[in-house]
Phi, psi and omega in degrees: 000122178239111181049045176080005178261127186285128176223086174274106188251135167245141189309319184258011184279155177299324180298313181294316183291326175295314179298315182295323180293320181294314180299314179299316181300316180295320180296318179297320177296319178296321177296319179297316181292319178301314182295317183286313187280332185249299186290324183254012184294323176302315183293317179298321180295314181295322179295319179293320178293324177294323176298316179297321180294316179297323177299312181299315181298317176302320181290324178295318177298318178297319180301318176294319181295329180269003180060037178281158182291160180299336179295327177292323178295317180299320178296320179298315181295317180294318181299325183265000177063039178241169170248155183208149168229139182237135181238139169254112191062242180251009184256132178284126180244352182203136181214114170228067185248022186220009190279337178206179183287357175272000180275174189240028177286345177263007187253144173304125191259021177301329182297333179294310180299319182300313183293317178298327181279341182263183184255014181290145176274333179203157179202154181236136181229151173230130180226166175255124176274108187292333180292321181253355180057048179224159176282144176234130178261125183237132175240130182247134181227136177243133175214136186053239180247016185252141178235127180246130171246119182233145182221153175217153186277136171259084184300142178296129182244018180298319179295320178298317180297322177298319179292315179298322180298312178299320180296318181292331177296312178298312182299318182297317178298316181294315179298318179296319179295315177297323181294321178300313180294310180294324177300318179296317180298311179297315182299319179296315183299323180277323189273326183303316176297325179291322176297320179298311181297321179295318178296322177294321177296323177294320175298322179297317179296331178280354179097007177272098183266002183265004184279097181273115186269127182237120177237112180235066180250009175083001179257115189304315186299319180292320179294321176293321175300316176300316178297319179298317180293323179293322176295317178298320178302315181297313182294318180295323177298315176300315182296318177300318180295317182294322178296319178297320178296320179301311180302317180293319182293311182295321178299317178295317185291333178275318187295318185297307176302318180295322178299314182292321179298318179295316184296312181291325176296317175299323181292319177294321181294318192263330192239308192254012183294340179267337182268103186303314184298306183293325179297317180295321179297317178295318177296325178292326176297313179302316182295320178298318180290326175293321176298320178298317177297316182299321179294316183297313180297312181301318181296319180293320178295316183298316181296322179294320181292320180292319180292324179278345178055041181274346182245125181283152176286144176255091185282124175224172176253129179212169183266111181293331178297318179294321181297315182294321179296320178298320181293318182299323180299332182285349180259014181294342179287343176273084188294337183264001176253132179251125178248113180269123173210105190254010180285129183247344185278150174285134178232109184278130183239142172257106185190182174272114186305310183300319183287320179293326172300317175302316180300313182294317175306309183292323178292321180289318176301316178300317180295320179294322177297333183241026181297149180274190182297336179283354180052041186237131172246134183240134176239130179231144169246116180241104185057244182256035187225132177249132182238134174237115187242150169221162182248040186270215189285349181073180186241129178292139181309327180291338181264339193297332178276357184249349193292339180275349185288148175293148176078347187279134180222122179289310180273110184281349181275161180257119178238118179285345180282349180280145175273135176110184188242349178098355178240019184297316184290330173295321176296318179298311181299319181297315182295313183292329174294319181297328179279346190062035176267141173289143178208164181183187177213139174241129183217138172243120186308130176061022184226294186202142172229132182236114172268138182218160169207154179253148185229169177276111184268139180263000000 
């Protein structure tokens, strides 16, 4: 607890590491400022004074080159706060070496004779002015036959450094305290939404899909993450519901045939085993129910294989018109259903023949299951597009985006007069996705529904 601000820290937590980063950053800034303002102040000061000295000398050189009056040189010296002596050969022609304590009139001048007599173009000297007890920085420059000596005072700044040091101690303490407090605030602001989101994810993992997560801390990414988690929760809730419905549907679809198989098998065993006609009727019922179970199991296995993509497609070229006609012939036992397909031209398709047959079977079964009063199913081939239509009850707009999903069933009731298992459209979608074929459905409620897909035409 820092000044009433809650900071429950774990060593590896985001809250602790955020707080530690802010505190470390503040300490590094203070170290940098301490180094520059206190430890390196002497060097910075000397460098600045050297820069001013060089500037003054350059202006003096320019004044000589431009044949300006000595009054201009005097103005340059005063403006830059330096002292100067100028020699022509070995003769002094200008002297302002006594105007302030930065001058060198109290300093042993042997260095002047030494520099004038050697061949160096420039030199820098540091002396102690005993009269004022201060350091003096002197720069000597030779150009043409002229030598310029300029000096400036390096005033002692130890007292200034001591004041800055004391000031920085106070400032550092204040900054560190503020950094701790601000670090806690920022750490809480960053970590609390993540903690909430993590708690929500844990609830989600436990199967609690009703936990609506709300994050209003003004950080867009956290709010978007919370929205994403809420959407995931909603979708998982739907999936959970659909899985329960699937279990109920599959249980019903399996239980009913098994019950009938057992009942008719007992009837054959106990009652009709001597009556050939009744025995055959009972055995045919058993065979039909076994076939129904076989279709259900095969569809579920096919869907599992398609979803896992463990079986590669066997791409061949075949005539889709011929395939559709062969499938239609197998529905001739449905005497009350009319299937219209008037295409006579060959249409070559590049795809997996067995899988496309499955697609057509399932789309036709779906149309038959929802056929309208006219009992008519229509199949059309338009360029590279196949359409299977019925004039039944149509699909509600709220369901149309879900009909391809696994486990989804629009009609929640069980009708044994329907052909198929209830997962046919999921198999269709999986096959067409594996082929990279476009597919979809257009439906007008209580009027017409058309399922379609596009294929690669040869």
